[in-house]
HTML snippet that shows the backbone in 3Dmol.js (N, CA, C, O; Angstrom):
<script src="https://3Dmol.org/build/3Dmol-min.js"></script>
<div id="view" style="width:600px;height:400px;position:relative"></div>
<script>
const pdb = `
ATOM      1  N   MET A   1      -5.191  -2.208  13.524  1.00  0.00           N
ATOM      2  CA  MET A   1      -6.011  -3.025  12.635  1.00  0.00           C
ATOM      3  C   MET A   1      -6.950  -2.128  11.845  1.00  0.00           C
ATOM      4  O   MET A   1      -7.381  -1.089  12.346  1.00  0.00           O
ATOM      5  N   THR A   2      -7.270  -2.513  10.630  1.00  0.00           N
ATOM      6  CA  THR A   2      -8.183  -1.743   9.803  1.00  0.00           C
ATOM      7  C   THR A   2      -9.423  -2.570   9.515  1.00  0.00           C
ATOM      8  O   THR A   2      -9.479  -3.760   9.827  1.00  0.00           O
ATOM      9  N   ASP A   3     -10.399  -1.937   8.925  1.00  0.00           N
ATOM     10  CA  ASP A   3     -11.615  -2.649   8.559  1.00  0.00           C
ATOM     11  C   ASP A   3     -11.661  -2.925   7.064  1.00  0.00           C
ATOM     12  O   ASP A   3     -12.735  -3.157   6.509  1.00  0.00           O
ATOM     13  N   PHE A   4     -10.519  -2.901   6.414  1.00  0.00           N
ATOM     14  CA  PHE A   4     -10.455  -3.158   4.979  1.00  0.00           C
ATOM     15  C   PHE A   4      -9.827  -4.508   4.721  1.00  0.00           C
ATOM     16  O   PHE A   4      -8.745  -4.824   5.217  1.00  0.00           O
ATOM     17  N   ARG A   5     -10.532  -5.291   3.935  1.00  0.00           N
ATOM     18  CA  ARG A   5     -10.073  -6.646   3.605  1.00  0.00           C
ATOM     19  C   ARG A   5      -8.665  -6.607   3.018  1.00  0.00           C
ATOM     20  O   ARG A   5      -8.368  -5.821   2.119  1.00  0.00           O
ATOM     21  N   GLY A   6      -7.810  -7.471   3.547  1.00  0.00           N
ATOM     22  CA  GLY A   6      -6.473  -7.631   2.998  1.00  0.00           C
ATOM     23  C   GLY A   6      -5.483  -6.555   3.400  1.00  0.00           C
ATOM     24  O   GLY A   6      -4.344  -6.563   2.935  1.00  0.00           O
ATOM     25  N   ILE A   7      -5.894  -5.628   4.257  1.00  0.00           N
ATOM     26  CA  ILE A   7      -5.014  -4.560   4.710  1.00  0.00           C
ATOM     27  C   ILE A   7      -4.876  -4.682   6.225  1.00  0.00           C
ATOM     28  O   ILE A   7      -5.861  -4.845   6.944  1.00  0.00           O
ATOM     29  N   GLU A   8      -3.622  -4.598   6.694  1.00  0.00           N
ATOM     30  CA  GLU A   8      -3.354  -4.692   8.129  1.00  0.00           C
ATOM     31  C   GLU A   8      -2.498  -3.513   8.558  1.00  0.00           C
ATOM     32  O   GLU A   8      -1.879  -2.831   7.742  1.00  0.00           O
ATOM     33  N   ARG A   9      -2.485  -3.299   9.846  1.00  0.00           N
ATOM     34  CA  ARG A   9      -1.518  -2.384  10.439  1.00  0.00           C
ATOM     35  C   ARG A   9      -1.209  -2.889  11.837  1.00  0.00           C
ATOM     36  O   ARG A   9      -2.085  -3.376  12.552  1.00  0.00           O
ATOM     37  N   ALA A  10       0.056  -2.761  12.207  1.00  0.00           N
ATOM     38  CA  ALA A  10       0.513  -3.137  13.541  1.00  0.00           C
ATOM     39  C   ALA A  10       1.630  -2.172  13.914  1.00  0.00           C
ATOM     40  O   ALA A  10       2.485  -1.858  13.086  1.00  0.00           O
ATOM     41  N   SER A  11       1.624  -1.711  15.129  1.00  0.00           N
ATOM     42  CA  SER A  11       2.570  -0.671  15.533  1.00  0.00           C
ATOM     43  C   SER A  11       4.024  -1.069  15.300  1.00  0.00           C
ATOM     44  O   SER A  11       4.852  -0.195  15.042  1.00  0.00           O
ATOM     45  N   GLY A  12       4.360  -2.332  15.379  1.00  0.00           N
ATOM     46  CA  GLY A  12       5.744  -2.753  15.209  1.00  0.00           C
ATOM     47  C   GLY A  12       6.135  -3.150  13.793  1.00  0.00           C
ATOM     48  O   GLY A  12       7.250  -3.622  13.572  1.00  0.00           O
ATOM     49  N   VAL A  13       5.246  -2.968  12.843  1.00  0.00           N
ATOM     50  CA  VAL A  13       5.531  -3.375  11.462  1.00  0.00           C
ATOM     51  C   VAL A  13       5.317  -2.184  10.540  1.00  0.00           C
ATOM     52  O   VAL A  13       4.233  -1.600  10.521  1.00  0.00           O
ATOM     53  N   CYS A  14       6.328  -1.824   9.784  1.00  0.00           N
ATOM     54  CA  CYS A  14       6.252  -0.715   8.818  1.00  0.00           C
ATOM     55  C   CYS A  14       5.771   0.578   9.486  1.00  0.00           C
ATOM     56  O   CYS A  14       5.022   1.354   8.894  1.00  0.00           O
ATOM     57  N   GLY A  15       6.208   0.790  10.715  1.00  0.00           N
ATOM     58  CA  GLY A  15       5.845   2.016  11.415  1.00  0.00           C
ATOM     59  C   GLY A  15       4.356   2.165  11.676  1.00  0.00           C
ATOM     60  O   GLY A  15       3.876   3.270  11.926  1.00  0.00           O
ATOM     61  N   GLY A  16       3.626   1.067  11.620  1.00  0.00           N
ATOM     62  CA  GLY A  16       2.189   1.120  11.859  1.00  0.00           C
ATOM     63  C   GLY A  16       1.376   1.561  10.659  1.00  0.00           C
ATOM     64  O   GLY A  16       0.159   1.717  10.756  1.00  0.00           O
ATOM     65  N   GLU A  17       2.042   1.765   9.518  1.00  0.00           N
ATOM     66  CA  GLU A  17       1.326   2.178   8.313  1.00  0.00           C
ATOM     67  C   GLU A  17       0.518   1.013   7.753  1.00  0.00           C
ATOM     68  O   GLU A  17       0.913  -0.142   7.912  1.00  0.00           O
ATOM     69  N   PRO A  18      -0.610   1.300   7.097  1.00  0.00           N
ATOM     70  CA  PRO A  18      -1.394   0.219   6.493  1.00  0.00           C
ATOM     71  C   PRO A  18      -0.569  -0.483   5.420  1.00  0.00           C
ATOM     72  O   PRO A  18       0.117   0.155   4.622  1.00  0.00           O
ATOM     73  N   ARG A  19      -0.654  -1.807   5.420  1.00  0.00           N
ATOM     74  CA  ARG A  19       0.150  -2.603   4.493  1.00  0.00           C
ATOM     75  C   ARG A  19      -0.667  -3.789   4.020  1.00  0.00           C
ATOM     76  O   ARG A  19      -1.702  -4.125   4.595  1.00  0.00           O
ATOM     77  N   ILE A  20      -0.185  -4.408   2.971  1.00  0.00           N
ATOM     78  CA  ILE A  20      -0.827  -5.618   2.468  1.00  0.00           C
ATOM     79  C   ILE A  20      -0.666  -6.698   3.530  1.00  0.00           C
ATOM     80  O   ILE A  20       0.438  -6.936   4.020  1.00  0.00           O
ATOM     81  N   ALA A  21      -1.764  -7.347   3.883  1.00  0.00           N
ATOM     82  CA  ALA A  21      -1.759  -8.363   4.935  1.00  0.00           C
ATOM     83  C   ALA A  21      -0.698  -9.424   4.668  1.00  0.00           C
ATOM     84  O   ALA A  21      -0.562  -9.929   3.554  1.00  0.00           O
ATOM     85  N   GLY A  22       0.046  -9.748   5.718  1.00  0.00           N
ATOM     86  CA  GLY A  22       1.058 -10.788   5.630  1.00  0.00           C
ATOM     87  C   GLY A  22       2.339 -10.366   4.943  1.00  0.00           C
ATOM     88  O   GLY A  22       3.204 -11.200   4.675  1.00  0.00           O
ATOM     89  N   THR A  23       2.473  -9.062   4.651  1.00  0.00           N
ATOM     90  CA  THR A  23       3.686  -8.565   3.993  1.00  0.00           C
ATOM     91  C   THR A  23       4.204  -7.351   4.752  1.00  0.00           C
ATOM     92  O   THR A  23       3.622  -6.918   5.747  1.00  0.00           O
ATOM     93  N   ARG A  24       5.296  -6.824   4.260  1.00  0.00           N
ATOM     94  CA  ARG A  24       5.839  -5.563   4.759  1.00  0.00           C
ATOM     95  C   ARG A  24       5.763  -4.516   3.647  1.00  0.00           C
ATOM     96  O   ARG A  24       6.622  -3.640   3.552  1.00  0.00           O
ATOM     97  N   ILE A  25       4.743  -4.610   2.820  1.00  0.00           N
ATOM     98  CA  ILE A  25       4.569  -3.695   1.687  1.00  0.00           C
ATOM     99  C   ILE A  25       3.457  -2.705   2.024  1.00  0.00           C
ATOM    100  O   ILE A  25       2.279  -3.060   1.988  1.00  0.00           O
ATOM    101  N   PRO A  26       3.830  -1.450   2.354  1.00  0.00           N
ATOM    102  CA  PRO A  26       2.822  -0.451   2.693  1.00  0.00           C
ATOM    103  C   PRO A  26       1.972  -0.062   1.479  1.00  0.00           C
ATOM    104  O   PRO A  26       2.437  -0.081   0.339  1.00  0.00           O
ATOM    105  N   VAL A  27       0.734   0.285   1.755  1.00  0.00           N
ATOM    106  CA  VAL A  27      -0.174   0.737   0.684  1.00  0.00           C
ATOM    107  C   VAL A  27       0.416   1.942  -0.033  1.00  0.00           C
ATOM    108  O   VAL A  27       0.313   2.040  -1.256  1.00  0.00           O
ATOM    109  N   TRP A  28       1.036   2.865   0.709  1.00  0.00           N
ATOM    110  CA  TRP A  28       1.536   4.082   0.065  1.00  0.00           C
ATOM    111  C   TRP A  28       2.595   3.763  -0.993  1.00  0.00           C
ATOM    112  O   TRP A  28       2.697   4.477  -1.991  1.00  0.00           O
ATOM    113  N   VAL A  29       3.381   2.707  -0.796  1.00  0.00           N
ATOM    114  CA  VAL A  29       4.409   2.328  -1.775  1.00  0.00           C
ATOM    115  C   VAL A  29       3.747   1.933  -3.097  1.00  0.00           C
ATOM    116  O   VAL A  29       4.209   2.313  -4.173  1.00  0.00           O
ATOM    117  N   LEU A  30       2.672   1.174  -3.002  1.00  0.00           N
ATOM    118  CA  LEU A  30       1.965   0.744  -4.211  1.00  0.00           C
ATOM    119  C   LEU A  30       1.282   1.917  -4.898  1.00  0.00           C
ATOM    120  O   LEU A  30       1.296   2.013  -6.125  1.00  0.00           O
ATOM    121  N   VAL A  31       0.687   2.806  -4.120  1.00  0.00           N
ATOM    122  CA  VAL A  31       0.041   3.988  -4.697  1.00  0.00           C
ATOM    123  C   VAL A  31       1.079   4.853  -5.396  1.00  0.00           C
ATOM    124  O   VAL A  31       0.835   5.352  -6.495  1.00  0.00           O
ATOM    125  N   GLN A  32       2.221   5.032  -4.774  1.00  0.00           N
ATOM    126  CA  GLN A  32       3.275   5.844  -5.384  1.00  0.00           C
ATOM    127  C   GLN A  32       3.797   5.188  -6.663  1.00  0.00           C
ATOM    128  O   GLN A  32       4.074   5.885  -7.639  1.00  0.00           O
ATOM    129  N   ALA A  33       3.932   3.879  -6.675  1.00  0.00           N
ATOM    130  CA  ALA A  33       4.376   3.178  -7.887  1.00  0.00           C
ATOM    131  C   ALA A  33       3.389   3.417  -9.021  1.00  0.00           C
ATOM    132  O   ALA A  33       3.784   3.690 -10.154  1.00  0.00           O
ATOM    133  N   ARG A  34       2.120   3.314  -8.711  1.00  0.00           N
ATOM    134  CA  ARG A  34       1.098   3.545  -9.736  1.00  0.00           C
ATOM    135  C   ARG A  34       1.137   4.994 -10.221  1.00  0.00           C
ATOM    136  O   ARG A  34       0.985   5.260 -11.414  1.00  0.00           O
ATOM    137  N   ARG A  35       1.339   5.916  -9.301  1.00  0.00           N
ATOM    138  CA  ARG A  35       1.437   7.333  -9.652  1.00  0.00           C
ATOM    139  C   ARG A  35       2.605   7.583 -10.607  1.00  0.00           C
ATOM    140  O   ARG A  35       2.556   8.480 -11.449  1.00  0.00           O
ATOM    141  N   LEU A  36       3.647   6.780 -10.459  1.00  0.00           N
ATOM    142  CA  LEU A  36       4.827   6.898 -11.329  1.00  0.00           C
ATOM    143  C   LEU A  36       4.674   6.070 -12.606  1.00  0.00           C
ATOM    144  O   LEU A  36       5.653   5.757 -13.284  1.00  0.00           O
ATOM    145  N   HIS A  37       3.427   5.726 -12.913  1.00  0.00           N
ATOM    146  CA  HIS A  37       3.050   5.043 -14.153  1.00  0.00           C
ATOM    147  C   HIS A  37       3.527   3.602 -14.238  1.00  0.00           C
ATOM    148  O   HIS A  37       3.759   3.082 -15.330  1.00  0.00           O
ATOM    149  N   THR A  38       3.674   2.957 -13.087  1.00  0.00           N
ATOM    150  CA  THR A  38       3.964   1.526 -13.081  1.00  0.00           C
ATOM    151  C   THR A  38       2.624   0.804 -13.163  1.00  0.00           C
ATOM    152  O   THR A  38       1.754   0.997 -12.313  1.00  0.00           O
ATOM    153  N   CYS A  39       2.464  -0.021 -14.181  1.00  0.00           N
ATOM    154  CA  CYS A  39       1.190  -0.721 -14.352  1.00  0.00           C
ATOM    155  C   CYS A  39       1.080  -1.857 -13.333  1.00  0.00           C
ATOM    156  O   CYS A  39       2.074  -2.297 -12.756  1.00  0.00           O
ATOM    157  N   ASP A  40      -0.142  -2.313 -13.132  1.00  0.00           N
ATOM    158  CA  ASP A  40      -0.376  -3.379 -12.156  1.00  0.00           C
ATOM    159  C   ASP A  40       0.442  -4.624 -12.465  1.00  0.00           C
ATOM    160  O   ASP A  40       0.975  -5.257 -11.554  1.00  0.00           O
ATOM    161  N   ALA A  41       0.546  -4.980 -13.735  1.00  0.00           N
ATOM    162  CA  ALA A  41       1.314  -6.180 -14.111  1.00  0.00           C
ATOM    163  C   ALA A  41       2.777  -6.042 -13.678  1.00  0.00           C
ATOM    164  O   ALA A  41       3.378  -7.006 -13.205  1.00  0.00           O
ATOM    165  N   ASP A  42       3.341  -4.857 -13.839  1.00  0.00           N
ATOM    166  CA  ASP A  42       4.730  -4.649 -13.420  1.00  0.00           C
ATOM    167  C   ASP A  42       4.856  -4.642 -11.898  1.00  0.00           C
ATOM    168  O   ASP A  42       5.835  -5.155 -11.357  1.00  0.00           O
ATOM    169  N   ILE A  43       3.876  -4.067 -11.206  1.00  0.00           N
ATOM    170  CA  ILE A  43       3.902  -4.097  -9.741  1.00  0.00           C
ATOM    171  C   ILE A  43       3.885  -5.550  -9.262  1.00  0.00           C
ATOM    172  O   ILE A  43       4.628  -5.913  -8.350  1.00  0.00           O
ATOM    173  N   LEU A  44       3.045  -6.370  -9.869  1.00  0.00           N
ATOM    174  CA  LEU A  44       2.970  -7.782  -9.486  1.00  0.00           C
ATOM    175  C   LEU A  44       4.263  -8.524  -9.813  1.00  0.00           C
ATOM    176  O   LEU A  44       4.642  -9.456  -9.104  1.00  0.00           O
ATOM    177  N   ARG A  45       4.926  -8.119 -10.867  1.00  0.00           N
ATOM    178  CA  ARG A  45       6.212  -8.739 -11.203  1.00  0.00           C
ATOM    179  C   ARG A  45       7.285  -8.315 -10.207  1.00  0.00           C
ATOM    180  O   ARG A  45       8.085  -9.141  -9.770  1.00  0.00           O
ATOM    181  N   ILE A  46       7.307  -7.039  -9.847  1.00  0.00           N
ATOM    182  CA  ILE A  46       8.303  -6.515  -8.912  1.00  0.00           C
ATOM    183  C   ILE A  46       8.092  -7.098  -7.516  1.00  0.00           C
ATOM    184  O   ILE A  46       9.045  -7.505  -6.851  1.00  0.00           O
ATOM    185  N   TYR A  47       6.844  -7.134  -7.086  1.00  0.00           N
ATOM    186  CA  TYR A  47       6.488  -7.683  -5.766  1.00  0.00           C
ATOM    187  C   TYR A  47       5.833  -9.044  -6.004  1.00  0.00           C
ATOM    188  O   TYR A  47       4.609  -9.169  -5.970  1.00  0.00           O
ATOM    189  N   SER A  48       6.653 -10.044  -6.240  1.00  0.00           N
ATOM    190  CA  SER A  48       6.154 -11.349  -6.690  1.00  0.00           C
ATOM    191  C   SER A  48       5.279 -12.064  -5.656  1.00  0.00           C
ATOM    192  O   SER A  48       4.572 -13.011  -5.999  1.00  0.00           O
ATOM    193  N   SER A  49       5.319 -11.626  -4.406  1.00  0.00           N
ATOM    194  CA  SER A  49       4.466 -12.257  -3.396  1.00  0.00           C
ATOM    195  C   SER A  49       3.030 -11.721  -3.439  1.00  0.00           C
ATOM    196  O   SER A  49       2.141 -12.290  -2.807  1.00  0.00           O
ATOM    197  N   LEU A  50       2.800 -10.642  -4.173  1.00  0.00           N
ATOM    198  CA  LEU A  50       1.465 -10.053  -4.255  1.00  0.00           C
ATOM    199  C   LEU A  50       0.612 -10.737  -5.300  1.00  0.00           C
ATOM    200  O   LEU A  50       1.110 -11.324  -6.261  1.00  0.00           O
ATOM    201  N   ARG A  51      -0.700 -10.645  -5.081  1.00  0.00           N
ATOM    202  CA  ARG A  51      -1.687 -11.148  -6.036  1.00  0.00           C
ATOM    203  C   ARG A  51      -2.520  -9.971  -6.523  1.00  0.00           C
ATOM    204  O   ARG A  51      -2.494  -8.897  -5.923  1.00  0.00           O
ATOM    205  N   GLU A  52      -3.245 -10.168  -7.590  1.00  0.00           N
ATOM    206  CA  GLU A  52      -4.114  -9.108  -8.110  1.00  0.00           C
ATOM    207  C   GLU A  52      -5.071  -8.616  -7.032  1.00  0.00           C
ATOM    208  O   GLU A  52      -5.333  -7.418  -6.922  1.00  0.00           O
ATOM    209  N   GLU A  53      -5.587  -9.543  -6.243  1.00  0.00           N
ATOM    210  CA  GLU A  53      -6.513  -9.188  -5.174  1.00  0.00           C
ATOM    211  C   GLU A  53      -5.875  -8.207  -4.179  1.00  0.00           C
ATOM    212  O   GLU A  53      -6.554  -7.331  -3.643  1.00  0.00           O
ATOM    213  N   ASP A  54      -4.575  -8.359  -3.939  1.00  0.00           N
ATOM    214  CA  ASP A  54      -3.877  -7.445  -3.034  1.00  0.00           C
ATOM    215  C   ASP A  54      -3.889  -6.019  -3.573  1.00  0.00           C
ATOM    216  O   ASP A  54      -4.064  -5.061  -2.820  1.00  0.00           O
ATOM    217  N   LEU A  55      -3.704  -5.891  -4.879  1.00  0.00           N
ATOM    218  CA  LEU A  55      -3.735  -4.560  -5.481  1.00  0.00           C
ATOM    219  C   LEU A  55      -5.136  -3.972  -5.423  1.00  0.00           C
ATOM    220  O   LEU A  55      -5.295  -2.784  -5.143  1.00  0.00           O
ATOM    221  N   VAL A  56      -6.138  -4.773  -5.680  1.00  0.00           N
ATOM    222  CA  VAL A  56      -7.528  -4.301  -5.571  1.00  0.00           C
ATOM    223  C   VAL A  56      -7.775  -3.794  -4.153  1.00  0.00           C
ATOM    224  O   VAL A  56      -8.382  -2.740  -3.965  1.00  0.00           O
ATOM    225  N   ASN A  57      -7.309  -4.540  -3.162  1.00  0.00           N
ATOM    226  CA  ASN A  57      -7.481  -4.122  -1.774  1.00  0.00           C
ATOM    227  C   ASN A  57      -6.738  -2.815  -1.490  1.00  0.00           C
ATOM    228  O   ASN A  57      -7.258  -1.943  -0.794  1.00  0.00           O
ATOM    229  N   ALA A  58      -5.535  -2.679  -2.023  1.00  0.00           N
ATOM    230  CA  ALA A  58      -4.761  -1.448  -1.821  1.00  0.00           C
ATOM    231  C   ALA A  58      -5.457  -0.255  -2.460  1.00  0.00           C
ATOM    232  O   ALA A  58      -5.549   0.806  -1.843  1.00  0.00           O
ATOM    233  N   TRP A  59      -5.946  -0.411  -3.682  1.00  0.00           N
ATOM    234  CA  TRP A  59      -6.609   0.708  -4.369  1.00  0.00           C
ATOM    235  C   TRP A  59      -7.901   1.081  -3.636  1.00  0.00           C
ATOM    236  O   TRP A  59      -8.244   2.259  -3.542  1.00  0.00           O
ATOM    237  N   ASN A  60      -8.606   0.091  -3.124  1.00  0.00           N
ATOM    238  CA  ASN A  60      -9.829   0.342  -2.357  1.00  0.00           C
ATOM    239  C   ASN A  60      -9.499   1.106  -1.067  1.00  0.00           C
ATOM    240  O   ASN A  60     -10.184   2.065  -0.712  1.00  0.00           O
ATOM    241  N   TYR A  61      -8.456   0.673  -0.381  1.00  0.00           N
ATOM    242  CA  TYR A  61      -8.057   1.368   0.843  1.00  0.00           C
ATOM    243  C   TYR A  61      -7.701   2.818   0.525  1.00  0.00           C
ATOM    244  O   TYR A  61      -8.123   3.737   1.228  1.00  0.00           O
ATOM    245  N   TYR A  62      -6.930   3.015  -0.530  1.00  0.00           N
ATOM    246  CA  TYR A  62      -6.532   4.376  -0.914  1.00  0.00           C
ATOM    247  C   TYR A  62      -7.752   5.242  -1.226  1.00  0.00           C
ATOM    248  O   TYR A  62      -7.809   6.405  -0.826  1.00  0.00           O
ATOM    249  N   GLN A  63      -8.711   4.688  -1.928  1.00  0.00           N
ATOM    250  CA  GLN A  63      -9.921   5.443  -2.256  1.00  0.00           C
ATOM    251  C   GLN A  63     -10.593   6.002  -1.017  1.00  0.00           C
ATOM    252  O   GLN A  63     -11.131   7.109  -1.049  1.00  0.00           O
ATOM    253  N   HIS A  64     -10.571   5.262   0.059  1.00  0.00           N
ATOM    254  CA  HIS A  64     -11.268   5.657   1.281  1.00  0.00           C
ATOM    255  C   HIS A  64     -10.375   6.382   2.285  1.00  0.00           C
ATOM    256  O   HIS A  64     -10.871   6.926   3.272  1.00  0.00           O
ATOM    257  N   HIS A  65      -9.065   6.396   2.045  1.00  0.00           N
ATOM    258  CA  HIS A  65      -8.115   7.015   2.981  1.00  0.00           C
ATOM    259  C   HIS A  65      -7.064   7.844   2.234  1.00  0.00           C
ATOM    260  O   HIS A  65      -5.879   7.793   2.563  1.00  0.00           O
ATOM    261  N   GLN A  66      -7.495   8.593   1.245  1.00  0.00           N
ATOM    262  CA  GLN A  66      -6.546   9.340   0.410  1.00  0.00           C
ATOM    263  C   GLN A  66      -5.671  10.295   1.219  1.00  0.00           C
ATOM    264  O   GLN A  66      -4.461  10.351   1.001  1.00  0.00           O
ATOM    265  N   ASP A  67      -6.258  11.039   2.139  1.00  0.00           N
ATOM    266  CA  ASP A  67      -5.474  12.004   2.915  1.00  0.00           C
ATOM    267  C   ASP A  67      -4.361  11.314   3.697  1.00  0.00           C
ATOM    268  O   ASP A  67      -3.227  11.793   3.729  1.00  0.00           O
ATOM    269  N   GLU A  68      -4.687  10.197   4.321  1.00  0.00           N
ATOM    270  CA  GLU A  68      -3.688   9.442   5.095  1.00  0.00           C
ATOM    271  C   GLU A  68      -2.547   8.967   4.199  1.00  0.00           C
ATOM    272  O   GLU A  68      -1.377   9.146   4.536  1.00  0.00           O
ATOM    273  N   ILE A  69      -2.884   8.367   3.065  1.00  0.00           N
ATOM    274  CA  ILE A  69      -1.863   7.817   2.175  1.00  0.00           C
ATOM    275  C   ILE A  69      -1.034   8.940   1.550  1.00  0.00           C
ATOM    276  O   ILE A  69       0.183   8.806   1.424  1.00  0.00           O
ATOM    277  N   GLU A  70      -1.668  10.031   1.164  1.00  0.00           N
ATOM    278  CA  GLU A  70      -0.930  11.174   0.609  1.00  0.00           C
ATOM    279  C   GLU A  70       0.068  11.712   1.640  1.00  0.00           C
ATOM    280  O   GLU A  70       1.194  12.059   1.285  1.00  0.00           O
ATOM    281  N   ARG A  71      -0.332  11.783   2.898  1.00  0.00           N
ATOM    282  CA  ARG A  71       0.565  12.247   3.958  1.00  0.00           C
ATOM    283  C   ARG A  71       1.753  11.286   4.101  1.00  0.00           C
ATOM    284  O   ARG A  71       2.890  11.726   4.270  1.00  0.00           O
ATOM    285  N   GLN A  72       1.492   9.980   4.034  1.00  0.00           N
ATOM    286  CA  GLN A  72       2.568   9.001   4.149  1.00  0.00           C
ATOM    287  C   GLN A  72       3.538   9.118   2.971  1.00  0.00           C
ATOM    288  O   GLN A  72       4.749   8.991   3.152  1.00  0.00           O
ATOM    289  N   ILE A  73       3.023   9.353   1.791  1.00  0.00           N
ATOM    290  CA  ILE A  73       3.895   9.542   0.626  1.00  0.00           C
ATOM    291  C   ILE A  73       4.767  10.765   0.842  1.00  0.00           C
ATOM    292  O   ILE A  73       5.980  10.701   0.640  1.00  0.00           O
ATOM    293  N   ARG A  74       4.167  11.888   1.254  1.00  0.00           N
ATOM    294  CA  ARG A  74       4.955  13.109   1.510  1.00  0.00           C
ATOM    295  C   ARG A  74       6.008  12.871   2.593  1.00  0.00           C
ATOM    296  O   ARG A  74       7.170  13.246   2.433  1.00  0.00           O
ATOM    297  N   ASP A  75       5.596  12.253   3.682  1.00  0.00           N
ATOM    298  CA  ASP A  75       6.523  12.007   4.792  1.00  0.00           C
ATOM    299  C   ASP A  75       7.696  11.146   4.355  1.00  0.00           C
ATOM    300  O   ASP A  75       8.832  11.393   4.761  1.00  0.00           O
ATOM    301  N   ASN A  76       7.438  10.154   3.544  1.00  0.00           N
ATOM    302  CA  ASN A  76       8.513   9.259   3.110  1.00  0.00           C
ATOM    303  C   ASN A  76       9.379   9.858   2.017  1.00  0.00           C
ATOM    304  O   ASN A  76      10.539   9.470   1.876  1.00  0.00           O
ATOM    305  N   GLU A  77       8.851  10.789   1.244  1.00  0.00           N
ATOM    306  CA  GLU A  77       9.673  11.479   0.239  1.00  0.00           C
ATOM    307  C   GLU A  77      10.652  12.429   0.892  1.00  0.00           C
ATOM    308  O   GLU A  77      11.754  12.632   0.383  1.00  0.00           O
ATOM    309  N   THR A  78      10.266  13.014   2.010  1.00  0.00           N
ATOM    310  CA  THR A  78      11.131  13.994   2.668  1.00  0.00           C
ATOM    311  C   THR A  78      12.034  13.367   3.728  1.00  0.00           C
ATOM    312  O   THR A  78      12.876  14.051   4.311  1.00  0.00           O
ATOM    313  N   ALA A  79      11.864  12.078   3.978  1.00  0.00           N
ATOM    314  CA  ALA A  79      12.668  11.406   5.018  1.00  0.00           C
ATOM    315  C   ALA A  79      14.095  11.178   4.549  1.00  0.00           C
ATOM    316  O   ALA A  79      14.908  10.628   5.291  1.00  0.00           O
TER     317      ALA A  79
END
`;
const viewer = $3Dmol.createViewer("view");
viewer.addModel(pdb, "pdb");
viewer.setStyle({}, {cartoon: {color: "spectrum"}});
viewer.zoomTo();
viewer.render();
</script>
């Protein structure tokens, strides 16, 4: 569990990585999409279950946990 609104983690879901609450969408996936120049509107279109608030929560989590999310991006790129 995390202390960030709208972000959850559970050992049996998405490998325990932080994700948008109630989904299987890890924060690192959204950060990587943004890094690849996908705008928020397109992210919301691609992940139709997400709301703008979910993206705000993801960006806030990333701001406070950059090292963790960067490591997850690296780990998943090399997997």
